C-alpha positions as CSV (number, residue, x, y, z in Angstrom):
1,M,189.3,-147.7,-78.0
2,K,190.7,-145.0,-79.8
3,I,194.2,-147.0,-80.6
4,H,191.9,-150.3,-81.6
5,R,190.5,-147.9,-84.5
6,Y,193.9,-146.8,-85.5
7,S,195.7,-150.1,-85.2
8,A,192.8,-150.9,-87.7
9,T,193.7,-148.4,-90.0
10,L,197.0,-149.1,-90.3
11,L,196.2,-152.9,-90.9
12,A,194.2,-152.1,-93.4
13,A,196.7,-150.2,-95.1
14,V,199.3,-152.7,-95.2
15,V,197.5,-155.1,-96.4
16,G,196.8,-153.4,-99.0
17,L,200.2,-152.8,-99.9
18,W,200.3,-156.4,-99.7
19,M,197.9,-157.5,-102.1
20,L,199.5,-155.1,-104.7
21,S,202.8,-156.6,-104.7
22,L,200.5,-159.7,-105.1
23,T,199.2,-158.5,-108.3
24,P,201.8,-158.5,-111.4
25,A,198.8,-157.8,-113.7
26,L,197.5,-155.1,-112.1
27,R,201.4,-153.5,-111.7
28,A,201.9,-154.0,-115.2
29,Q,198.5,-152.4,-116.3
30,D,198.8,-149.8,-113.8
31,A,202.6,-149.2,-113.8
32,P,202.8,-145.3,-114.0
33,K,200.0,-145.1,-111.1
34,V,202.3,-147.6,-109.1
35,P,204.9,-145.3,-107.4
36,E,201.7,-142.8,-106.5
37,V,199.7,-145.6,-105.1
38,V,202.9,-146.6,-102.8
39,Q,203.3,-143.1,-101.7
40,N,199.3,-143.0,-100.8
41,A,199.3,-146.2,-99.5
42,A,202.8,-144.8,-97.8
43,D,201.4,-141.4,-96.4
44,N,198.4,-143.3,-95.3
45,V,200.4,-145.9,-92.9
46,A,202.7,-142.8,-91.7
47,D,199.1,-141.1,-90.5
48,A,197.6,-143.9,-89.1
49,A,200.8,-144.6,-86.8
50,A,200.7,-140.6,-86.1
51,E,197.3,-141.2,-85.0
52,V,198.0,-143.6,-83.2
53,K,201.4,-142.3,-81.5
54,D,199.2,-139.6,-80.0
55,A,196.1,-142.0,-78.7
56,V,198.9,-143.7,-76.8
57,K,200.1,-140.6,-74.9
58,D,196.4,-139.6,-74.6
59,A,195.6,-143.1,-73.2
60,A,198.8,-142.4,-71.1
61,A,198.2,-139.2,-69.5
62,E,194.9,-140.5,-68.9
63,V,196.2,-143.0,-66.8
64,K,198.0,-140.8,-65.0
65,D,195.5,-138.3,-64.1
66,A,193.3,-141.2,-63.0
67,A,196.3,-142.1,-60.2
68,T,196.6,-138.8,-59.5
69,E,192.8,-138.8,-59.1
70,E,193.3,-141.6,-57.0
71,K,195.8,-140.2,-54.9
72,K,194.1,-137.1,-54.1
73,C,191.2,-139.1,-53.2
74,E,193.3,-141.0,-50.6
75,E,195.0,-138.0,-49.5
76,S,191.4,-136.2,-49.2
77,N,189.2,-136.5,-46.2
78,C,185.4,-137.7,-46.9
79,F,184.4,-136.0,-44.3
80,K,185.6,-132.0,-44.6
81,N,183.2,-129.9,-45.9
82,T,180.1,-132.1,-46.4
83,F,176.9,-133.0,-43.8
84,W,179.8,-134.8,-41.5
85,A,181.7,-131.6,-40.5
86,L,178.2,-130.8,-38.7
87,V,177.9,-135.0,-37.0
88,P,180.3,-133.5,-34.2
89,P,178.0,-131.0,-32.7
90,L,174.7,-132.6,-33.4
91,L,175.7,-135.7,-31.5
92,A,176.5,-134.1,-28.6
93,I,173.3,-132.0,-29.0
94,V,171.3,-135.3,-28.4
95,L,173.8,-136.1,-26.2
96,A,173.3,-133.7,-24.0
97,L,169.6,-134.0,-24.4
98,I,169.4,-137.6,-23.8
99,T,172.2,-137.9,-20.6
100,K,171.4,-134.6,-19.2
101,E,175.2,-134.5,-18.7
102,V,176.8,-131.9,-21.2
103,Y,180.8,-132.6,-19.9
104,S,181.0,-136.0,-21.5
105,S,178.0,-135.0,-24.3
106,L,181.0,-132.1,-24.8
107,F,183.9,-134.1,-24.5
108,I,182.4,-137.4,-26.9
109,G,181.6,-134.3,-29.7
110,V,185.1,-133.4,-29.1
111,V,186.7,-137.1,-29.8
112,L,184.4,-137.7,-32.9
113,G,185.7,-134.7,-34.6
114,G,188.9,-136.0,-34.0
115,C,188.0,-139.6,-35.7
116,F,186.2,-137.4,-38.7
117,A,189.6,-135.1,-38.9
118,A,192.4,-138.0,-38.6
119,K,190.3,-140.3,-40.6
120,F,190.2,-142.9,-37.7
121,K,193.5,-143.4,-37.2
122,L,194.6,-144.3,-33.5
123,L,197.8,-142.5,-33.0
124,A,196.8,-139.3,-35.4
125,V,193.0,-138.9,-33.9
126,I,194.9,-138.8,-29.8
127,D,197.1,-135.7,-31.6
128,T,194.6,-133.7,-33.3
129,V,191.8,-134.3,-30.1
130,V,194.6,-133.0,-27.9
131,K,196.7,-130.9,-29.9
132,D,194.1,-129.2,-32.0
133,G,191.5,-129.3,-29.8
134,I,192.2,-129.3,-26.1
135,I,196.0,-127.7,-26.0
136,A,195.0,-124.8,-28.4
137,A,190.9,-124.0,-26.2
138,V,193.2,-123.7,-23.3
139,S,195.9,-121.2,-25.3
140,D,192.9,-119.3,-27.2
141,T,190.5,-119.1,-23.8
142,A,194.0,-118.5,-21.5
143,G,192.6,-114.5,-20.7
144,V,189.2,-115.7,-20.3
145,F,190.0,-118.2,-17.5
146,I,192.4,-115.7,-15.1
147,F,189.0,-113.5,-15.3
148,L,187.3,-115.7,-14.3
149,V,189.1,-117.4,-11.3
150,T,189.8,-113.6,-10.5
151,L,185.9,-113.3,-10.4
152,G,185.9,-115.7,-8.2
153,I,188.1,-114.9,-5.4
154,L,186.4,-111.5,-5.6
155,V,183.3,-113.2,-4.9
156,A,184.5,-115.2,-2.3
157,I,186.2,-112.3,-0.8
158,I,183.2,-109.7,-0.9
159,N,181.4,-112.8,0.9
160,R,183.8,-112.9,3.5
161,T,183.8,-109.7,4.2
162,G,179.9,-108.9,5.6
163,T,178.7,-106.2,3.5
164,A,176.0,-108.5,1.9
165,G,174.5,-108.4,6.1
166,A,175.6,-104.9,5.7
167,F,173.5,-104.3,2.6
168,G,170.3,-105.8,4.6
169,D,170.1,-104.4,7.9
170,W,170.4,-101.1,5.4
171,A,167.0,-102.2,3.5
172,K,165.1,-103.3,6.9
173,T,165.5,-99.3,7.7
174,H,164.5,-97.8,4.1
175,V,162.5,-99.8,2.9
176,K,158.9,-99.6,4.0
177,T,156.3,-101.5,1.6
178,R,156.7,-104.8,-0.1
179,I,156.7,-103.1,-3.6
180,G,159.5,-101.3,-2.0
181,T,160.8,-104.6,-0.8
182,T,160.5,-106.1,-4.1
183,I,162.3,-103.7,-6.6
184,A,165.3,-103.7,-4.0
185,T,165.6,-107.6,-4.6
186,F,165.5,-106.4,-8.5
187,V,168.0,-103.4,-7.8
188,L,170.5,-105.7,-5.6
189,G,170.0,-108.3,-8.1
190,V,171.2,-106.0,-10.9
191,L,174.1,-104.6,-9.1
192,I,175.2,-107.9,-8.8
193,F,176.2,-108.3,-12.3
194,I,179.9,-109.6,-12.1
195,D,178.5,-113.5,-11.7
196,D,175.7,-115.1,-11.7
197,Y,176.8,-117.8,-8.2
198,F,177.8,-114.3,-6.8
199,N,174.5,-113.1,-7.2
200,C,172.7,-116.2,-6.0
201,L,175.8,-116.3,-2.7
202,T,174.9,-112.9,-1.9
203,V,170.8,-111.7,-3.0
204,G,168.9,-114.4,-0.9
205,S,171.4,-114.4,2.3
206,V,171.0,-110.5,2.3
207,M,166.9,-109.8,1.3
208,L,165.9,-112.2,3.3
209,P,164.6,-111.1,6.4
210,V,163.6,-108.3,5.0
211,T,161.1,-110.4,2.8
212,D,160.1,-112.3,5.5
213,A,159.2,-108.9,7.8
214,K,156.9,-107.7,4.5
215,K,155.4,-111.6,4.2
216,I,157.0,-111.9,0.6
217,S,156.7,-115.7,-0.1
218,R,160.3,-117.8,-0.4
219,A,158.4,-119.4,-3.8
220,K,158.8,-115.2,-4.8
221,L,162.1,-114.3,-3.2
222,A,163.6,-117.5,-5.3
223,F,162.0,-116.0,-8.2
224,L,163.4,-112.9,-7.8
225,I,166.9,-114.3,-7.5
226,D,166.9,-116.4,-10.1
227,A,165.5,-113.5,-12.5
228,T,168.4,-111.0,-11.5
229,A,171.3,-113.7,-11.8
230,A,172.0,-115.2,-15.3
231,P,169.8,-112.4,-17.1
232,I,171.8,-109.5,-15.8
233,C,175.3,-111.5,-16.5
234,M,174.1,-112.0,-19.9
235,I,173.9,-108.4,-21.1
236,A,176.6,-106.9,-19.3
237,P,179.9,-106.7,-20.8
238,V,181.7,-106.2,-17.3
239,S,181.3,-110.0,-16.4
240,S,182.6,-113.9,-17.0
241,W,179.3,-114.7,-19.4
242,A,180.8,-111.5,-21.7
243,A,184.3,-113.0,-21.5
244,A,183.1,-116.4,-21.9
245,V,181.3,-115.1,-25.1
246,S,184.0,-113.0,-26.4
247,S,186.3,-116.0,-26.7
248,Y,183.8,-117.6,-29.8
249,A,184.8,-114.7,-31.9
250,E,187.5,-116.3,-33.6
251,G,186.9,-116.5,-37.7
252,T,184.4,-113.4,-37.2
253,G,186.7,-110.3,-38.5
254,M,185.5,-109.3,-35.1
255,N,187.2,-108.5,-31.3
256,G,184.8,-110.3,-29.1
257,M,184.0,-107.0,-27.1
258,Q,182.1,-105.4,-29.8
259,M,180.1,-109.0,-31.0
260,F,179.0,-109.3,-28.0
261,I,178.3,-105.7,-27.1
262,R,176.4,-105.6,-30.7
263,A,174.0,-108.7,-29.9
264,I,173.1,-107.3,-26.6
265,P,170.2,-105.0,-27.3
266,Y,168.5,-108.5,-29.0
267,N,168.7,-110.6,-26.1
268,F,164.9,-110.3,-25.4
269,Y,164.5,-112.5,-22.8
270,S,167.1,-110.8,-20.1
271,L,165.3,-107.4,-21.3
272,L,161.6,-108.8,-21.0
273,T,162.3,-110.4,-17.6
274,F,163.5,-107.1,-16.2
275,V,160.3,-105.2,-17.7
276,F,158.4,-108.5,-15.9
277,I,159.7,-108.3,-12.9
278,I,159.4,-104.6,-12.5
279,L,155.4,-104.5,-14.1
280,I,154.1,-107.5,-11.4
281,S,156.1,-105.5,-8.9
282,F,154.6,-102.1,-9.3
283,F,150.7,-103.8,-10.6
284,C,151.4,-106.0,-7.7
285,V,150.3,-109.1,-10.0
286,D,150.9,-112.9,-9.5
287,F,149.2,-116.0,-11.3
288,G,149.6,-119.6,-11.3
289,P,151.3,-121.1,-8.5
290,M,152.8,-117.9,-7.4
291,L,149.3,-116.5,-6.4
292,K,148.8,-119.3,-4.3
293,H,152.1,-118.8,-2.5
294,E,151.7,-114.9,-1.7
295,R,148.4,-114.9,-0.8
296,N,149.4,-117.8,1.9
297,A,152.4,-115.6,2.8
298,I,150.0,-112.5,3.5
299,Y,146.8,-113.9,5.0
300,K,147.9,-117.0,6.4
301,D,151.4,-116.0,7.3
302,D,152.8,-118.7,5.5
303,L,155.5,-118.2,3.5
304,F,156.0,-121.8,2.1
305,S,152.6,-123.1,1.5
306,G,153.3,-125.8,3.5
307,S,156.2,-126.9,2.6
308,A,159.2,-127.2,4.8
309,E,161.8,-124.8,4.9
310,T,165.1,-126.3,3.4
311,E,168.4,-125.6,5.5
312,E,170.6,-122.7,5.4
313,T,173.0,-123.7,2.7
314,I,174.6,-120.3,2.0
315,K,175.2,-118.6,5.3
316,P,175.9,-115.1,5.1
317,M,179.7,-114.2,6.4
318,E,179.1,-112.1,9.5
319,N,181.6,-109.4,9.9
320,A,180.9,-106.0,12.0
321,R,183.3,-104.2,10.6
322,G,181.5,-104.7,6.8
323,R,179.7,-102.1,5.4
324,V,177.1,-101.2,2.1
325,L,179.8,-98.6,1.1
326,D,182.3,-101.8,0.6
327,I,180.1,-103.9,-1.6
328,I,179.6,-100.5,-3.7
329,A,182.9,-99.4,-3.7
330,I,184.3,-103.1,-5.3
331,I,182.1,-103.0,-7.8
332,L,182.7,-99.8,-8.5
333,M,186.3,-100.3,-9.2
334,L,185.4,-103.5,-11.0
335,I,183.3,-101.1,-13.3
336,V,185.8,-98.6,-13.9
337,V,188.9,-99.8,-14.1
338,C,187.8,-103.1,-16.4
339,T,186.7,-100.2,-18.5
340,A,190.1,-98.3,-18.8
341,A,191.6,-101.6,-19.2
342,L,189.0,-102.3,-22.6
343,A,190.0,-98.5,-23.5
344,Y,193.9,-99.0,-23.1
345,N,193.9,-102.3,-24.9
346,G,191.9,-100.9,-27.5
347,G,194.2,-98.1,-27.9
348,I,192.9,-95.3,-26.7
349,T,196.1,-93.7,-25.6
350,E,197.6,-93.5,-29.5
351,G,195.5,-91.5,-30.4
352,K,192.0,-93.4,-30.9
353,S,188.7,-92.4,-29.9
354,L,186.6,-94.0,-27.5
355,A,184.2,-95.8,-29.6
356,D,187.3,-96.7,-32.1
357,A,188.9,-97.7,-29.0
358,F,186.4,-100.1,-27.7
359,G,186.1,-101.7,-31.5
360,D,189.8,-102.8,-31.5
361,T,190.1,-104.2,-28.0
362,D,190.1,-108.1,-26.9
363,A,188.7,-108.7,-24.1
364,T,190.5,-111.9,-23.5
365,V,193.1,-109.3,-22.5
366,A,191.5,-106.7,-21.0
367,L,189.1,-108.2,-18.7
368,P,192.0,-110.5,-16.9
369,W,194.4,-107.0,-17.0
370,G,191.5,-105.0,-15.3
371,G,190.3,-108.6,-13.2
372,L,193.9,-108.4,-11.6
373,V,194.4,-105.0,-10.6
374,V,190.8,-105.1,-9.4
375,L,191.8,-107.9,-6.9
376,V,195.2,-106.4,-5.7
377,L,193.2,-102.7,-5.0
378,T,191.0,-104.8,-3.0
379,V,193.2,-106.2,-1.1
380,F,194.5,-103.2,-0.4
381,Y,191.3,-101.5,0.2
382,L,190.1,-104.2,2.7
383,A,193.2,-104.0,4.4
384,A,193.0,-100.3,4.8
385,R,189.6,-100.4,6.2
386,R,190.6,-103.3,8.8
387,V,187.6,-105.0,7.1
388,M,190.0,-108.2,6.6
389,S,193.6,-109.0,6.6
390,P,195.4,-110.0,3.7
391,R,196.1,-113.3,5.2
392,K,192.3,-113.6,5.3
393,T,192.3,-112.4,2.0
394,M,194.5,-115.3,0.5
395,D,192.3,-117.5,2.0
396,C,189.4,-117.2,-0.2
397,V,191.3,-117.6,-3.2
398,V,191.4,-121.9,-3.3
399,S,187.6,-121.3,-2.8
400,G,186.9,-118.9,-5.4
401,F,189.2,-120.7,-7.7
402,G,186.6,-123.9,-7.0
403,T,183.5,-122.1,-8.1
404,M,184.9,-121.3,-11.3
405,V,186.0,-124.8,-12.4
406,P,182.3,-125.6,-14.1
407,P,182.6,-123.0,-16.1
408,I,186.5,-123.0,-16.6
409,L,186.0,-127.1,-18.1
410,I,182.9,-126.7,-20.0
411,L,184.2,-123.6,-22.2
412,T,187.3,-125.6,-22.7
413,L,185.5,-128.9,-24.0
414,A,183.2,-126.1,-25.8
415,T,185.9,-124.0,-27.5
416,S,188.0,-127.7,-28.2
417,L,184.4,-128.6,-30.2
418,K,184.6,-125.7,-32.5
419,N,188.3,-126.3,-33.1
420,M,187.0,-129.7,-34.4
421,T,185.1,-128.2,-36.4
422,G,186.4,-126.0,-37.9
423,L,189.2,-128.6,-38.8
424,L,186.5,-130.3,-40.6
425,N,185.4,-127.1,-42.5
426,A,182.0,-127.4,-41.3
427,K,182.0,-123.2,-41.5
428,E,182.0,-123.6,-45.7
429,Y,180.0,-126.5,-45.8
430,V,177.2,-124.3,-43.6
431,A,178.0,-121.1,-45.5
432,T,176.8,-123.1,-49.1
433,L,173.8,-124.2,-47.4
434,M,172.5,-120.9,-46.3
435,T,173.5,-119.6,-49.8
436,Q,171.3,-121.7,-51.4
437,A,168.4,-121.8,-48.8
438,A,164.9,-119.6,-49.2
439,P,165.6,-116.2,-47.4
440,S,162.5,-116.9,-45.5
441,L,164.0,-119.8,-44.0
442,Q,167.0,-117.6,-42.7
443,N,164.3,-115.0,-41.4
444,F,162.9,-117.9,-39.1
445,M,166.5,-118.8,-37.7
446,P,166.6,-116.2,-34.2
447,A,163.6,-118.0,-33.5
448,V,164.6,-121.5,-34.0
449,L,168.3,-121.1,-32.4
450,F,165.7,-119.8,-29.7
451,L,163.7,-122.7,-29.2
452,V,166.1,-124.8,-29.4
453,A,168.4,-122.9,-27.0
454,C,165.4,-123.2,-24.4
455,V,165.4,-127.0,-25.0
456,L,168.8,-127.8,-24.7
457,S,169.7,-126.1,-21.8
458,F,166.3,-126.9,-19.8
459,S,167.5,-130.4,-20.6
460,T,171.5,-130.1,-19.5
461,G,170.6,-127.9,-16.9
462,T,173.4,-125.9,-17.9
463,S,173.7,-122.4,-19.8
464,W,177.2,-122.0,-20.7
465,G,177.1,-126.0,-22.4
466,T,174.3,-124.4,-24.4
467,F,175.8,-121.5,-25.7
468,G,179.2,-123.0,-26.6
469,I,177.5,-125.7,-28.7
470,L,174.9,-123.1,-30.7
471,I,176.8,-120.1,-30.2
472,P,179.9,-121.5,-33.0
473,I,177.0,-122.9,-35.3
474,V,175.8,-119.3,-35.5
475,V,179.1,-117.5,-36.1
476,N,179.5,-120.2,-39.5
477,I,175.5,-120.1,-40.7
478,F,175.9,-116.1,-40.8
479,P,178.8,-113.9,-42.4
480,V,179.8,-110.9,-39.8
481,D,178.4,-108.3,-42.4
482,N,175.1,-110.2,-41.9
483,P,173.0,-108.6,-39.0
484,L,171.2,-111.5,-38.6
485,L,174.7,-113.1,-36.6
486,F,173.6,-110.2,-33.9
487,I,170.4,-111.3,-33.7
488,G,171.2,-115.4,-34.0
489,M,173.3,-114.9,-31.5
490,S,171.0,-113.3,-28.6
491,A,169.1,-115.5,-29.8
492,C,171.0,-118.7,-28.4
493,L,172.1,-116.5,-25.2
494,A,168.5,-115.5,-24.4
495,G,167.1,-119.4,-24.9
496,S,170.2,-120.6,-22.8
497,V,169.1,-118.6,-19.6
498,C,165.6,-119.3,-20.5
499,G,165.9,-122.9,-20.1
500,D,168.2,-122.7,-17.5
501,H,165.3,-120.8,-15.5
502,C,163.2,-123.7,-16.3
503,S,165.3,-126.5,-15.2
504,P,165.4,-128.2,-12.1
505,I,168.6,-129.5,-12.4
506,S,170.4,-125.6,-13.1
507,D,173.1,-124.9,-11.0
508,T,171.5,-121.5,-10.5
509,T,168.0,-122.6,-10.2
510,I,168.8,-124.9,-7.3
511,M,171.5,-122.1,-5.7
512,S,168.3,-119.6,-5.5
513,A,165.8,-122.3,-4.0
514,A,168.9,-122.6,-1.4
515,G,169.0,-118.6,-0.9
516,A,165.6,-118.2,-0.3
517,R,166.4,-121.4,1.5
518,C,162.7,-122.9,0.3
519,E,161.8,-126.4,-1.7
520,L,163.2,-126.9,-4.7
521,I,160.1,-127.7,-6.5
522,S,158.5,-125.0,-5.2
523,H,160.9,-122.4,-6.2
524,V,160.8,-124.7,-10.1
525,S,156.9,-125.2,-10.0
526,T,155.9,-121.6,-9.6
527,Q,158.8,-119.8,-11.9
528,L,157.7,-122.0,-14.8
529,P,154.6,-120.3,-15.7
530,Y,156.1,-116.6,-15.3
531,A,159.1,-117.8,-17.4
532,I,157.5,-119.6,-20.2
533,T,155.2,-115.9,-20.3
534,V,158.7,-114.0,-20.9
535,A,159.5,-116.6,-23.4
536,A,156.8,-116.8,-25.5
537,I,156.8,-113.2,-25.7
538,S,160.7,-113.2,-26.5
539,C,160.2,-115.7,-29.7
540,L,157.2,-113.3,-30.8
541,G,160.3,-110.6,-30.4
542,F,162.8,-112.8,-32.1
543,I,160.3,-113.8,-35.2
544,I,159.8,-110.7,-35.7
545,A,163.9,-109.5,-35.8
546,G,164.3,-112.0,-38.3
547,W,162.1,-110.2,-40.2
548,T,162.5,-106.4,-39.6
549,R,165.7,-106.6,-38.4
550,S,165.5,-103.7,-36.2
551,W,165.5,-103.2,-32.3
552,C,162.9,-100.8,-32.2
553,L,160.4,-102.5,-34.5
554,S,161.1,-105.7,-32.7
555,F,161.6,-104.6,-29.0
556,F,159.2,-102.1,-28.2
557,P,155.7,-104.2,-29.6
558,V,156.4,-107.0,-27.7
559,A,157.2,-104.9,-24.6
560,V,154.1,-103.2,-24.7
561,L,152.4,-106.6,-25.5
562,M,153.8,-107.7,-22.1
563,L,152.1,-104.1,-20.2
564,I,148.5,-104.7,-22.0
565,L,148.8,-108.6,-20.8
566,V,150.1,-108.1,-16.9
567,A,147.0,-104.5,-17.1
568,V,144.7,-107.9,-18.1
569,L,146.2,-109.9,-15.8
570,K,145.7,-107.1,-12.6
571,V,141.9,-106.0,-14.1
572,K,141.0,-109.3,-14.0
573,G,142.0,-109.6,-10.1
574,Y,145.0,-112.0,-10.6
575,T,146.6,-109.9,-7.3
576,A,147.8,-111.3,-3.8
577,S,146.9,-108.4,-1.7
578,K,145.2,-104.4,-3.1
579,Q,147.7,-103.3,-0.3
580,A,150.9,-103.2,-1.4
């Protein structure tokens, strides 16, 4: 438009000059003025020409800018830093809920993320998924894999030492009451905190003869096994769960162990589950289907309430040389050596304080370091005690590795999905949304995350897959200096355990029922009211924590509420027996 306007001006000036040249009378009458008129016309022509030149230059610049923008648009990725960056993890969640199968759901999420990152170019998609996704995930979590495999081998070794049976024999002699038996089962479950698989494989086979003698139903035993498996592993820094959760700290500016430890106090479901077990044990309170099972066990000597006893799928290994001291020694070695490894890796030998060393440590390096040392020490210890020869100990390597394949696979796929969302700048997009959101929405996020994790874990039957999907999202939502980061992470972990407890397709649920040798449906139906009760009170705690951001102001009120609830049930007569 500018060019056309300036061209018209130039044309008018030229026409004016031409008309002057064709008018002699005017030229004769105004002869003195002709040079002035000609000069003015020439100036107008020059100005018009300059304007045309500038217009042409501006138009060329605009064309060039448009071409540059078009080129940038072609080179940029319209999926980055938009809602599309969240679609891969959301798709993984939806597929997990529908199919109830976490492996394929996570993998499809990874592939979709690769398609978005590579703009659906086939070779680029394959390269992105393999190189930036899976290979990067294995490389980043190699230390966690080593620790998981080490724990699996230790579990297999301890199971073959016969120390579990030795603890059962000790409990028969020293535990005299039903309350004592329940608490002993709880304590044993807490003691075996290094891995939930190990917990399920040991507690049932050890305590089953003791609980049968004290007329505790098999459903109650299955609940005690399940309630002290994943919850204790979820709040133990030296455990397979801690190593897995620590691997998601990348991009937060904190090391994984520090982040995991700071999240422990807000894991209300795990903590309140322990409070709940202690309260119902000392108050002798039961409710729901569990009350019927307990009354049948006490008054009718029916430990199964009409259901059949399942086959002994988890058989305790018999070893005459195994002693209770052996399992205690191995667990103590694991605690001491791994703690020392964490401090050493954090730089305690360089003059740092213990607190600073733990703050600067890298759990993905320290825990494998400590686990391998403990494994070697265990082999020599058992050989010196003549409990197991080194040859028999090495036979446990393959079986121990096999038990850890599922969590390793989940961790690999979950980390790959996290890498894909990173390529799509999901963190920046979510951060922008959260800064625009109302503060009240952020305050409710821990409770929302807890409920979402419960539903997802219940539907899929895996707590690892659940927090593997949700924790990267939480890390993207909250900055590291926001207390809601740790509260939200704890909500994900707590919800994962809660849904896992309630789910009939969960591996720990199935293993707990097998360990107690009761039917799976009996275990699920009796445990569900207990888990829902603790979950409801935990959700209230997360609501309070979201607003107060204080552990004391959120945990103690809900713990007192649970005490009042159990006391009311006791007064209302929800007890199987008046005798302990």
